[in-house]
KEKOL-740086 format. One line per field, with one value per residue: x, y, z of N, C-alpha, C in turn; residue number from 1. Coordinates in steps of 0.1 Angstrom, whole numbers, always signed. Layout:
nc1 <- c(X;...) $
nc2 <- c(Y;...) $
nc3 <- c(Z;...) $
cac1 <- c(X;...) $
cac2 <- c(Y;...) $
cac3 <- c(Z;...) $
cc1 <- c(X;...) $
cc2 <- c(Y;...) $
cc3 <- c(Z;...) $
pos <- c(NUM;...) $
# end
This chain:
nc1 <- c(+8;+4;+22;+17;+18;+16;-12;-12;-18;-31;-49;-80;-86;-72;-82;-85;-61;-50;-31;-18;-22;-12;-23;-25;-53;-68;-84;-110;-117;-122;-144;-155;-178;-178;-187;-192;-185;-211;-229;-258;-265;-253;-247;-229;-202;-168;-139;-113;-80;-58;-25;-12;-25;-27;-8;+2;+16;+25;+30;+42;+19;+26;+33;+33;+26;+33;+24;+49;+56;+73;+67;+69;+56;+30;+4;-28;-29;-45;-59;-72;-96;-99;-105;-122;-127;-133;-110;-84;-61;-27;-3;+31;+56;+86;+109;+136;+153;+136;+109;+74;+42;+7;-26;-59;-71;-101;-114;-139;-149;-145;-143;-126;-100;-87;-55;-34;-30;-24;+8;+33;+62;+77;+104;+100;+71;+51;+32;+8;-16;-47;-73;-106;-115;-138;-134;-120;-86;-63;-64;-46;-14;+15;+45;+64;+95;+102;+101;+78;+61;+29;-5;-32;-57;-70;-42;-13;+20;+49;+77;+84;+100;+108;+92;+68;+50;+17;+23;+31;+54;+52;+51;+59;+54;+71;+57;+50;+29;+7;+0;-31;-57;-68;-47;-41;-27;-27;-31;-39;-54;-56;-70;-58;-78;-84;-106;-130;-144;-172;-174;-157;-172;-195;-184;-174;-198;-208;-188;-192;-218;-214;-198;-218;-233;-248;-255;-237;-217;-197;-172;-170;-176;-196;-229;-261;-290;-285;-268;-284;-307;-295;-287;-312;-324;-307;-310;-337;-337;-323;-339;-336;-341;-345;-334;-312;-289;-279;-269;-243;-231;-234;-217;-207;-231;-237;-214;-217;-241;-234;-217;-233;-248;-260;-290;-286;-261;-226;-215;-190;-183;-165;-161;-141;-113;-92;-76;-87;-78;-91;-102;-119;-136;-149;-169;-177;-186;-170;-144;-125;-121;-100;-96;-81;-63;-88;-93;-107;-118;-119;-151;-164;-182;-180;-185;-175;-166;-186;-196;-222;-237;-225;-218;-208;-196;-167;-148;-122;-105;-84;-71;-49;-20;-7;+15;+8;+11;+2;-23;-22;-41;-42;-19;-24;-30;-54;-80;-104;-115;-116;-120;-114;-88;-72;-55;-34;-17;+10;+7;-18;-41;-55;-65;-71;-65;-64;-46;-15;-2;+22;+44;+41;+47;+28;+6;-12;-43;-68;-101;-135;-167;-195;-229;-251;-277;-300;-298;-284;-257;-243;-212;-199;-170;-156;-141;-129) $
nc2 <- c(-12;+22;+45;+35;+7;-27;-48;-79;-114;-114;-114;-102;-101;-109;-131;-149;-164;-191;-214;-244;-279;-313;-345;-377;-397;-411;-434;-418;-412;-398;-371;-337;-311;-279;-246;-221;-187;-166;-185;-199;-224;-257;-283;-301;-323;-319;-335;-345;-346;-372;-373;-396;-412;-395;-376;-344;-319;-286;-257;-223;-198;-195;-219;-253;-284;-318;-351;-375;-406;-437;-457;-474;-463;-477;-477;-462;-427;-402;-370;-354;-330;-310;-284;-252;-243;-246;-263;-264;-286;-293;-316;-327;-347;-362;-381;-400;-379;-364;-342;-338;-322;-320;-310;-294;-306;-306;-302;-305;-292;-316;-337;-362;-368;-389;-386;-398;-429;-464;-482;-464;-450;-429;-406;-384;-367;-339;-310;-285;-261;-243;-220;-215;-188;-174;-169;-146;-135;-163;-180;-198;-204;-202;-213;-232;-251;-260;-249;-252;-257;-245;-243;-222;-235;-270;-292;-311;-313;-322;-316;-299;-280;-260;-234;-228;-210;-205;-213;-209;-203;-219;-223;-255;-280;-306;-337;-365;-389;-408;-443;-459;-480;-494;-498;-477;-445;-414;-378;-351;-319;-292;-268;-247;-249;-275;-290;-318;-340;-335;-310;-294;-294;-280;-256;-248;-243;-222;-202;-196;-186;-163;-148;-145;-126;-132;-136;-157;-159;-167;-183;-214;-241;-251;-260;-243;-222;-197;-202;-220;-204;-185;-201;-212;-188;-181;-203;-200;-175;-180;-198;-226;-259;-273;-298;-300;-295;-319;-331;-344;-326;-302;-281;-271;-262;-242;-225;-215;-201;-182;-167;-152;-121;-101;-89;-74;-56;-51;-61;-73;-79;-96;-90;-92;-107;-110;-115;-99;-76;-63;-37;-25;+2;+17;+41;+50;+72;+80;+70;+61;+31;+11;-18;-48;-73;-84;-112;-115;-137;-142;-138;-142;-134;-115;-110;-85;-82;-62;-49;-40;-7;+13;+49;+56;+38;+28;+19;+2;-12;-34;-48;-75;-94;-129;-127;-108;-82;-50;-48;-33;-12;+3;+17;+25;+17;-8;-1;+5;+31;+61;+96;+96;+95;+70;+49;+21;-10;-31;-59;-79;-59;-38;-7;+19;+45;+72;+92;+110;+88;+79;+85;+65;+42;+34;+33;+57;+54;+61;+58;+50;+64;+44;+41;+31;+34;+20;-3;-24;-30;-37;-38;-40;-50;-43;-46;-16) $
nc3 <- c(+0;-7;+11;+37;+60;+48;+50;+68;+70;+96;+127;+139;+165;+197;+209;+189;+184;+192;+212;+197;+197;+193;+202;+220;+219;+245;+269;+288;+321;+345;+351;+353;+360;+348;+353;+329;+323;+313;+306;+319;+324;+324;+302;+295;+303;+313;+303;+325;+320;+326;+339;+336;+317;+295;+273;+268;+252;+257;+240;+231;+217;+191;+180;+169;+185;+189;+199;+203;+188;+189;+173;+141;+109;+92;+83;+74;+75;+95;+101;+128;+139;+166;+170;+172;+147;+112;+93;+69;+57;+47;+36;+38;+23;+30;+13;+6;-1;-17;-19;-15;-17;-7;-9;-6;+25;+38;+71;+94;+127;+153;+135;+114;+90;+64;+52;+41;+25;+30;+32;+49;+39;+42;+51;+66;+78;+72;+82;+74;+83;+80;+87;+74;+52;+62;+89;+90;+91;+92;+122;+130;+141;+121;+118;+111;+107;+82;+48;+23;-8;-17;-31;-41;-45;-45;-47;-59;-55;-68;-67;-41;-30;-46;-57;-83;-109;-99;-73;-38;-11;+21;+56;+71;+96;+111;+119;+141;+141;+162;+169;+166;+181;+160;+144;+127;+120;+137;+141;+162;+158;+180;+202;+230;+247;+250;+240;+239;+214;+213;+225;+209;+185;+193;+201;+177;+163;+180;+174;+147;+148;+163;+144;+125;+138;+160;+195;+210;+227;+256;+235;+242;+241;+258;+264;+266;+274;+262;+240;+226;+220;+203;+182;+173;+164;+144;+126;+119;+107;+84;+71;+77;+87;+120;+125;+108;+121;+130;+108;+86;+69;+81;+90;+65;+54;+73;+71;+45;+48;+67;+52;+35;+26;+53;+70;+92;+110;+99;+67;+46;+12;-12;-44;-62;-81;-63;-31;-2;+23;+52;+74;+104;+121;+151;+166;+197;+209;+230;+224;+195;+180;+161;+142;+129;+109;+86;+66;+34;+11;-25;-39;-16;+15;+46;+81;+101;+136;+150;+178;+202;+201;+182;+177;+152;+124;+107;+77;+60;+32;+12;-18;-21;-30;-33;-16;+2;-8;-20;-45;-76;-96;-127;-120;-94;-59;-53;-35;-9;+7;+28;+40;+67;+88;+105;+129;+121;+120;+105;+111;+128;+147;+173;+180;+202;+207;+187;+165;+160;+149;+136;+154;+172;+160;+143;+114;+95;+80;+55;+64;+55;+63;+74;+66;+89;+96;+89;+102;+91;+68;+37;+22;-9;-26;-56;-89;-105) $
cac1 <- c(+0;+12;+22;+15;+22;+7;-19;-8;-28;-32;-62;-86;-87;-62;-89;-84;-48;-48;-20;-23;-15;-17;-21;-30;-66;-69;-97;-112;-124;-126;-150;-160;-186;-173;-196;-185;-191;-220;-239;-264;-268;-242;-252;-218;-191;-155;-129;-101;-70;-48;-11;-7;-31;-27;+4;-2;+28;+20;+40;+36;+8;+31;+40;+25;+33;+27;+29;+59;+55;+85;+63;+70;+43;+27;-10;-34;-27;-56;-58;-85;-98;-106;-105;-135;-126;-132;-97;-79;-47;-18;+8;+44;+62;+100;+113;+148;+158;+126;+98;+62;+31;-6;-37;-62;-80;-110;-118;-148;-147;-149;-142;-112;-99;-76;-47;-25;-35;-15;+20;+40;+77;+84;+114;+94;+57;+50;+18;+4;-31;-52;-87;-113;-115;-149;-130;-110;-73;-62;-60;-37;+0;+23;+60;+72;+109;+104;+93;+74;+52;+14;-12;-45;-68;-65;-30;-3;+32;+59;+90;+78;+110;+111;+78;+66;+37;+9;+27;+37;+61;+45;+58;+53;+59;+72;+48;+52;+16;+7;-8;-44;-60;-71;-35;-39;-20;-35;-26;-50;-52;-65;-67;-54;-90;-85;-119;-132;-151;-185;-171;-152;-183;-204;-176;-174;-211;-208;-179;-199;-230;-209;-195;-230;-239;-257;-249;-234;-204;-183;-170;-164;-180;-205;-242;-270;-301;-280;-264;-296;-315;-288;-288;-326;-327;-299;-317;-350;-334;-318;-348;-331;-348;-337;-327;-300;-278;-273;-264;-229;-226;-240;-208;-207;-243;-236;-204;-223;-252;-228;-210;-242;-251;-270;-298;-281;-246;-218;-211;-181;-184;-154;-165;-129;-105;-81;-78;-89;-76;-100;-102;-131;-134;-161;-169;-188;-189;-159;-132;-126;-112;-97;-93;-79;-69;-97;-92;-120;-114;-127;-164;-169;-186;-175;-191;-165;-172;-190;-205;-228;-244;-216;-224;-204;-187;-158;-143;-111;-102;-74;-68;-35;-16;-4;+25;+2;+15;-9;-26;-24;-50;-39;-8;-28;-35;-68;-85;-117;-114;-123;-112;-112;-75;-72;-42;-33;-3;+11;+1;-30;-41;-66;-60;-81;-60;-61;-38;-1;+1;+36;+53;+38;+51;+16;+4;-25;-50;-81;-113;-147;-178;-205;-242;-257;-290;-311;-295;-274;-251;-234;-202;-194;-158;-156;-131;-134) $
cac2 <- c(+0;+34;+54;+29;-7;-36;-57;-93;-124;-113;-117;-90;-102;-118;-144;-158;-168;-201;-224;-256;-291;-326;-354;-390;-399;-423;-435;-407;-418;-388;-359;-328;-301;-265;-235;-211;-174;-163;-195;-202;-239;-266;-296;-310;-325;-317;-345;-341;-355;-377;-372;-410;-417;-386;-368;-332;-310;-273;-247;-210;-197;-195;-231;-265;-294;-331;-363;-383;-421;-444;-468;-472;-459;-486;-477;-450;-415;-393;-358;-351;-316;-307;-270;-246;-238;-255;-261;-270;-291;-298;-325;-328;-360;-363;-395;-402;-366;-357;-336;-335;-317;-323;-303;-292;-315;-298;-310;-298;-295;-330;-347;-367;-370;-396;-378;-407;-443;-475;-482;-451;-453;-415;-403;-374;-362;-325;-305;-271;-261;-230;-219;-209;-173;-169;-165;-135;-141;-176;-179;-209;-199;-209;-210;-244;-249;-263;-241;-260;-250;-248;-236;-217;-246;-284;-294;-321;-307;-333;-310;-289;-270;-249;-230;-223;-206;-199;-218;-200;-210;-218;-231;-268;-285;-320;-344;-379;-393;-420;-454;-462;-494;-501;-499;-466;-434;-402;-366;-342;-305;-288;-255;-248;-252;-289;-296;-331;-339;-328;-296;-288;-292;-269;-243;-244;-237;-209;-193;-192;-178;-149;-142;-141;-115;-137;-136;-170;-158;-170;-195;-223;-255;-254;-257;-236;-215;-186;-208;-226;-193;-179;-211;-212;-176;-182;-212;-194;-164;-186;-208;-239;-268;-275;-311;-299;-294;-332;-336;-345;-314;-290;-269;-266;-254;-230;-215;-209;-192;-171;-159;-144;-108;-101;-77;-66;-54;-48;-72;-71;-89;-95;-93;-91;-120;-109;-116;-85;-75;-52;-32;-18;+11;+20;+53;+48;+85;+83;+67;+54;+19;+5;-32;-55;-73;-95;-117;-119;-144;-138;-144;-145;-123;-116;-101;-82;-82;-49;-51;-28;+2;+25;+61;+56;+27;+31;+7;+3;-25;-33;-60;-79;-106;-140;-123;-96;-69;-43;-50;-20;-11;+15;+22;+29;+6;-11;-1;+12;+39;+74;+107;+96;+89;+62;+42;+7;-15;-41;-72;-78;-48;-31;+5;+27;+59;+77;+105;+109;+74;+77;+85;+53;+31;+29;+39;+63;+50;+68;+50;+56;+62;+35;+44;+19;+38;+10;-15;-33;-25;-46;-32;-49;-45;-47;-40;-3) $
cac3 <- c(+0;-8;+23;+50;+60;+41;+59;+68;+74;+110;+133;+144;+180;+203;+212;+177;+182;+202;+211;+191;+201;+188;+214;+219;+225;+254;+276;+298;+332;+354;+345;+362;+353;+351;+349;+322;+324;+302;+304;+332;+325;+319;+298;+291;+313;+307;+308;+332;+314;+336;+334;+333;+305;+284;+271;+261;+252;+255;+235;+230;+207;+177;+177;+169;+191;+186;+206;+195;+190;+183;+164;+127;+102;+81;+80;+69;+84;+95;+109;+135;+143;+178;+172;+170;+134;+101;+89;+57;+60;+36;+41;+31;+25;+27;+11;-2;-5;-25;-10;-22;-9;-12;-1;+8;+31;+47;+83;+103;+141;+157;+124;+110;+75;+60;+43;+34;+26;+28;+40;+48;+39;+42;+62;+75;+75;+76;+82;+74;+85;+79;+89;+63;+52;+70;+102;+89;+89;+99;+136;+133;+139;+110;+119;+110;+103;+68;+39;+12;-18;-17;-41;-35;-46;-43;-54;-57;-60;-67;-62;-33;-24;-56;-61;-97;-113;-88;-60;-29;+0;+33;+67;+75;+108;+111;+129;+142;+147;+171;+164;+173;+184;+148;+137;+119;+126;+139;+148;+165;+159;+191;+209;+244;+255;+252;+237;+233;+201;+214;+229;+197;+176;+198;+201;+163;+160;+186;+167;+135;+153;+167;+132;+119;+145;+171;+208;+215;+234;+252;+227;+252;+240;+268;+259;+275;+267;+254;+227;+219;+215;+192;+171;+168;+157;+131;+116;+114;+97;+71;+66;+79;+97;+132;+124;+100;+130;+132;+95;+85;+62;+88;+90;+52;+53;+82;+66;+33;+53;+73;+42;+27;+32;+64;+71;+103;+112;+87;+59;+35;+2;-21;-58;-71;-82;-54;-17;+3;+37;+56;+88;+108;+133;+157;+175;+207;+216;+239;+217;+182;+181;+148;+144;+117;+96;+83;+52;+26;-1;-37;-40;-2;+24;+60;+90;+112;+149;+155;+189;+208;+192;+181;+170;+138;+119;+95;+70;+50;+26;+1;-25;-19;-38;-25;-6;+9;-14;-25;-59;-82;-108;-134;-112;-81;-51;-54;-21;-6;+20;+28;+45;+82;+91;+118;+131;+119;+119;+95;+115;+135;+156;+179;+185;+208;+207;+174;+165;+162;+146;+132;+165;+180;+152;+136;+101;+93;+68;+54;+65;+50;+72;+69;+71;+96;+101;+87;+111;+85;+56;+29;+13;-19;-32;-69;-97;-110) $
cc1 <- c(+9;+11;+20;+18;+12;+1;-14;-20;-29;-46;-67;-87;-78;-69;-88;-70;-44;-35;-26;-15;-20;-14;-27;-43;-67;-82;-98;-121;-130;-132;-154;-168;-180;-182;-188;-192;-200;-230;-245;-269;-257;-248;-241;-209;-178;-146;-117;-90;-60;-34;-5;-12;-30;-14;+0;+10;+23;+32;+34;+27;+13;+37;+29;+33;+26;+33;+38;+57;+67;+80;+65;+56;+41;+12;-15;-31;-40;-53;-72;-85;-106;-105;-119;-136;-127;-118;-94;-64;-40;-7;+20;+50;+77;+104;+125;+152;+148;+115;+86;+51;+18;-16;-48;-72;-89;-115;-126;-144;-153;-149;-127;-112;-86;-68;-37;-30;-24;-2;+28;+55;+85;+94;+108;+80;+56;+36;+18;-11;-35;-67;-93;-114;-127;-145;-121;-97;-71;-57;-49;-22;+7;+37;+68;+86;+112;+95;+90;+64;+38;+8;-26;-56;-62;-52;-22;+10;+43;+73;+86;+87;+113;+97;+78;+52;+29;+12;+33;+44;+52;+52;+51;+61;+60;+64;+52;+39;+18;-2;-20;-46;-63;-59;-33;-31;-28;-27;-38;-45;-62;-60;-63;-66;-92;-99;-119;-140;-164;-184;-166;-163;-192;-197;-175;-187;-212;-200;-186;-211;-225;-205;-207;-238;-248;-249;-248;-222;-207;-183;-162;-167;-189;-219;-250;-280;-296;-276;-275;-305;-309;-289;-302;-329;-319;-306;-329;-347;-329;-327;-344;-338;-339;-329;-315;-288;-271;-268;-249;-223;-231;-230;-206;-219;-242;-226;-210;-233;-245;-221;-220;-244;-261;-277;-294;-266;-239;-214;-202;-183;-173;-158;-153;-122;-94;-85;-79;-86;-83;-98;-115;-128;-148;-159;-180;-192;-178;-145;-135;-116;-112;-92;-91;-67;-78;-95;-105;-116;-123;-140;-171;-173;-181;-182;-181;-173;-174;-200;-211;-236;-236;-223;-220;-195;-179;-152;-132;-108;-92;-72;-53;-32;-12;+6;+21;+7;+3;-10;-28;-33;-47;-29;-12;-33;-50;-74;-98;-117;-121;-114;-108;-99;-75;-59;-44;-19;-3;+5;-12;-30;-54;-61;-71;-78;-56;-54;-24;+4;+15;+45;+52;+41;+39;+15;-10;-31;-64;-93;-125;-159;-189;-219;-249;-271;-301;-309;-286;-269;-241;-225;-197;-181;-157;-145;-137;-140) $
cc2 <- c(+12;+42;+48;+14;-16;-45;-71;-101;-125;-116;-104;-90;-112;-131;-154;-163;-179;-208;-236;-268;-303;-336;-367;-391;-412;-423;-424;-412;-408;-376;-350;-317;-287;-255;-225;-198;-172;-173;-199;-216;-246;-279;-305;-312;-325;-328;-339;-351;-359;-376;-386;-415;-408;-378;-356;-322;-296;-264;-234;-209;-198;-208;-242;-276;-307;-342;-371;-398;-427;-455;-465;-469;-469;-485;-463;-439;-406;-382;-356;-337;-314;-292;-265;-239;-249;-252;-268;-274;-295;-306;-324;-341;-359;-377;-395;-389;-359;-353;-333;-330;-320;-316;-299;-302;-307;-307;-301;-301;-309;-340;-351;-369;-378;-388;-386;-421;-453;-473;-469;-454;-440;-414;-393;-371;-348;-320;-290;-270;-246;-230;-213;-194;-167;-164;-153;-141;-153;-174;-190;-204;-208;-205;-222;-242;-253;-254;-249;-252;-255;-241;-232;-227;-259;-286;-306;-315;-317;-328;-298;-279;-259;-245;-224;-218;-199;-205;-208;-208;-208;-227;-244;-272;-300;-326;-359;-384;-405;-431;-457;-477;-502;-501;-488;-455;-421;-391;-357;-327;-300;-275;-257;-250;-266;-295;-311;-329;-331;-313;-288;-285;-280;-256;-238;-237;-223;-198;-187;-183;-164;-142;-137;-130;-119;-138;-150;-171;-162;-182;-205;-237;-260;-250;-250;-228;-204;-191;-213;-215;-187;-188;-212;-200;-176;-191;-207;-183;-169;-196;-222;-247;-271;-288;-311;-299;-308;-338;-336;-332;-301;-278;-263;-257;-241;-220;-208;-198;-180;-161;-151;-131;-109;-88;-69;-66;-51;-61;-67;-82;-86;-99;-92;-105;-120;-111;-101;-86;-62;-49;-24;-9;+15;+32;+52;+61;+89;+81;+60;+43;+13;-9;-39;-65;-85;-99;-120;-125;-140;-146;-147;-132;-126;-106;-97;-80;-68;-51;-38;-20;+15;+37;+61;+44;+32;+18;+11;-11;-23;-47;-63;-92;-118;-137;-111;-83;-63;-45;-36;-22;+3;+24;+28;+17;+4;-12;+7;+18;+52;+84;+106;+88;+83;+54;+27;+3;-27;-54;-69;-66;-45;-19;+14;+42;+63;+90;+102;+94;+71;+76;+72;+40;+25;+37;+45;+59;+57;+58;+57;+54;+53;+39;+32;+23;+28;-3;-25;-27;-35;-38;-42;-42;-51;-40;-27;-5) $
cc3 <- c(+0;+5;+36;+48;+54;+52;+57;+71;+89;+115;+140;+159;+186;+207;+200;+174;+193;+201;+204;+195;+193;+199;+211;+226;+232;+261;+287;+308;+341;+347;+356;+354;+358;+345;+342;+323;+311;+300;+318;+333;+318;+315;+294;+303;+306;+312;+315;+327;+324;+330;+331;+320;+293;+284;+263;+263;+248;+251;+234;+218;+193;+174;+176;+176;+189;+195;+198;+198;+183;+173;+149;+120;+91;+77;+76;+80;+83;+104;+115;+140;+155;+181;+169;+156;+124;+95;+76;+59;+47;+43;+32;+33;+20;+25;+1;-9;-15;-16;-19;-12;-15;-3;-10;+13;+41;+58;+92;+118;+145;+146;+121;+95;+72;+50;+36;+36;+23;+36;+38;+50;+40;+54;+72;+69;+80;+75;+81;+75;+85;+82;+76;+64;+60;+84;+102;+86;+97;+113;+140;+131;+129;+111;+118;+104;+89;+59;+26;+4;-16;-29;-35;-35;-44;-52;-50;-63;-58;-62;-54;-26;-34;-62;-76;-99;-101;-74;-52;-17;+13;+44;+70;+87;+108;+122;+129;+149;+155;+165;+172;+174;+171;+138;+126;+127;+127;+146;+150;+164;+170;+196;+223;+253;+258;+250;+234;+221;+203;+217;+217;+187;+180;+198;+186;+158;+167;+179;+154;+138;+156;+154;+124;+126;+156;+184;+213;+223;+249;+244;+236;+251;+250;+264;+270;+267;+258;+240;+219;+213;+203;+180;+165;+160;+144;+121;+111;+104;+84;+65;+66;+89;+109;+132;+115;+108;+131;+119;+94;+78;+68;+87;+76;+50;+61;+76;+54;+38;+59;+63;+32;+34;+43;+65;+83;+104;+99;+80;+48;+25;-9;-35;-68;-72;-72;-40;-12;+18;+42;+71;+91;+120;+138;+166;+185;+215;+225;+232;+204;+182;+167;+151;+130;+119;+94;+68;+46;+13;-12;-37;-27;+5;+38;+68;+101;+125;+154;+166;+195;+198;+190;+173;+155;+136;+107;+89;+60;+45;+14;-5;-24;-27;-28;-14;+2;+5;-20;-40;-65;-95;-114;-125;-99;-73;-52;-40;-21;+7;+19;+35;+60;+84;+105;+118;+128;+120;+109;+98;+122;+145;+162;+186;+190;+209;+193;+174;+167;+159;+144;+144;+174;+172;+144;+122;+100;+80;+67;+54;+59;+60;+65;+75;+76;+101;+99;+95;+104;+72;+50;+20;+4;-26;-45;-77;-103;-124) $
pos <- c(1;2;3;4;5;6;7;8;9;10;11;12;13;14;15;16;17;18;19;20;21;22;23;24;25;26;27;28;29;30;31;32;33;34;35;36;37;38;39;40;41;42;43;44;45;46;47;48;49;50;51;52;53;54;55;56;57;58;59;60;61;62;63;64;65;66;67;68;69;70;71;72;73;74;75;76;77;78;79;80;81;82;83;84;85;86;87;88;89;90;91;92;93;94;95;96;97;98;99;100;101;102;103;104;105;106;107;108;109;110;111;112;113;114;115;116;117;118;119;120;121;122;123;124;125;126;127;128;129;130;131;132;133;134;135;136;137;138;139;140;141;142;143;144;145;146;147;148;149;150;151;152;153;154;155;156;157;158;159;160;161;162;163;164;165;166;167;168;169;170;171;172;173;174;175;176;177;178;179;180;181;182;183;184;185;186;187;188;189;190;191;192;193;194;195;196;197;198;199;200;201;202;203;204;205;206;207;208;209;210;211;212;213;214;215;216;217;218;219;220;221;222;223;224;225;226;227;228;229;230;231;232;233;234;235;236;237;238;239;240;241;242;243;244;245;246;247;248;249;250;251;252;253;254;255;256;257;258;259;260;261;262;263;264;265;266;267;268;269;270;271;272;273;274;275;276;277;278;279;280;281;282;283;284;285;286;287;288;289;290;291;292;293;294;295;296;297;298;299;300;301;302;303;304;305;306;307;308;309;310;311;312;313;314;315;316;317;318;319;320;321;322;323;324;325;326;327;328;329;330;331;332;333;334;335;336;337;338;339;340;341;342;343;344;345;346;347;348;349;350;351;352;353;354;355;356;357;358;359;360;361;362;363;364;365;366;367;368;369;370;371;372;373;374;375;376;377;378;379;380;381;382;383;384) $
# end
């Protein structure tokens, strides 16, 4: 972007940057019920993982950790998702000095996906995972020690250390999955909340409800009247039957519904062929808070988290390429902003003090006011 820092695939809120783990699923015997703030009824019990039966290695939020097994790999490999996000995974295979990558494998919360079949003779197996664009920028930390090539859509890359064409480099983390009772291999993706399958599924539903503008917070995987009320209202507004919640493709249906323009709140829709990074700001009468960056994939819509009833809402968005560099159209950055200068930074940010941005290591960007007088507004970003 001209005159200020480029937006990265950051996250608009610190709550969207969990630590990630992979661990062995063993028998759970001891349970306890924990009341979560914001819910006045608990319908789930939370497993207490024993240090004897369960090995869980915790690393900082910017790392992926996995349980290491010394057993050789001879069976199918599957990745299981115990996160509150729908994720897409890519795997890397190192074998005899050659490295190949393959992706994307979509995995819903509480679901598993076979990513390799048959006898595994690889020297190393590596993993890269990302959340769908509906969540804004990917909340999954990516800082693996191996850099391999990926592509935007489904891909198989035979020589994955030298990127060509539309391929881009991405960090992969080496994994050593564990063997299950059925003689297969498995690795789990999990948040530091340590959800079990049932909790991960409910937390995934809660997260999408919040993105759609319904009050299902906190996102904790605990059921109660608040979550049920929000879910019922969402299904009714989208013309969906209540029993669809039990269907195998419910998350696909829900993601599609969430990505449609809404009659309430702010909706961004990307009608360009480029990825768009966006930021929102709200004026509550006391302070103006700017927040970003949100990723909006081509052809998709996104609802930024605008809570309460702000006096004024502002928006800024810019098209970027695969390396998050500003896309230019007729020698000018392709962006959508306005005259209201507010503070931002290159990575994820939330800034409540506006003014003198430069002296604080921030960049001033021109935001456009959004008319929310009708209760909802859809901004469509299109090519000039």
